[in-house]
N, C-alpha and C positions, 0 to 999 in steps of 0.2 A: 661532592654533593654540594649544591649552591643554596644560599639562605635566601636569596632574592627570588620571587615568584614571577616567572613569566608565562602568562596565560597563552594558551594554545588556542588561536583564533582560525576556524575554518577559512579555507580559501574563498568559498563562494560568498562569504561576507565583504572580502575586499572590494568587489564591484558593487555592491549595493549603494544606492544613492542615501546621502546623508540628509537626515531630518532637518527640514527647514526651521528656522528660528521663529517660536511665536510672536505674532505681533501685539503689542500692547492693546489692552480693550480701553475703549473710551468710555469714561463713565456717563452714564445718562443723567440728565438732571431730574431729580426727583421732586415731585410736588409734596407739598406738606400733608399732613395726614389730614383726610377729611372726615368731617363727622356732621351730624345733624345740627349740631348748634353752630358749625362756622358760617352758616349762612345768614343768621340772625345777627351775628356780633360784627362790631366794627374792628377792623384789623389794627387801629391804633394802639399801641402798647406803648404804655411808659416805663421809663427805667426806675423801678421803684427800689426802695432800700429793703433790707432783708428782714424788717421788724412787720410782723402781721398784726393787725388791730384785732381787738377780741371779737368784733362784728365779721371780720373775714373768716375767722377761726369758725365760729358759729356757722357760717353759711358753707364752708367747706365740710364740716361735719354733718350738715344737713344733706349736703349733695352727695356726699359719698354713702350716707345712710339709704340714700335712694338708689344707689349702686350705678350712681353718674360716673362715667369714666374719669380718670384722672385729667385726661386731655381737655375734657369738657368743661371740668371744674377750673382748669387753668385759663381756659379763654373767657369764661364767664367772670373770674376774678381778675383778668388782665394780668395774670403772672405767667411765667414760663411753667413747663410741664415739670422741669426738673426741680425748680423752686417749690412747687406744689407737693410735690412727692417727699422732697426734702422738709418741708413744713410739717407733713404727717409725721414723719419719722421723729424729728427734732421736737417737737411738742408732744410727742407720744399720744395722738388722737386716735389710736385702735382702739382703746376701750370704750371711748366716747362713741365712736362711729357703731361700735357693738351693740353700746345700750340704747342707743338712738334707735337703731334697726329693730331691737327687740321691742321697744315702746311702740313703733309704728306697726309691727306684726299685732300685738296684744290688742291695739286699737282696732285693726280690722276686724281681728275675731270678735271683738266686744260688739262691733256695729252690725255684724252679720246676723 
């Protein structure tokens, strides 16, 4: 009895052509994400520090309360999308955005 396993390959597989190696895919150059706000803004972004001014935080809260996408908020504030998302998380702006939305809804209902 043998410990080594020897698979039994049928004879008709011996003459079969071997599969060709796959050619590497060439990555296509992707365009940046497009949005309605991208046309209106200039593309110049300065490399800013990590500090956010209170005015920028208020603008960010107002924009997010209006359900403006983070990509557009970043372009309006001339920051990166990652930095904008990180700012919301770091400064824990979720409660402020939620309360601002509630105020806006209440205002609309009172004026109707």
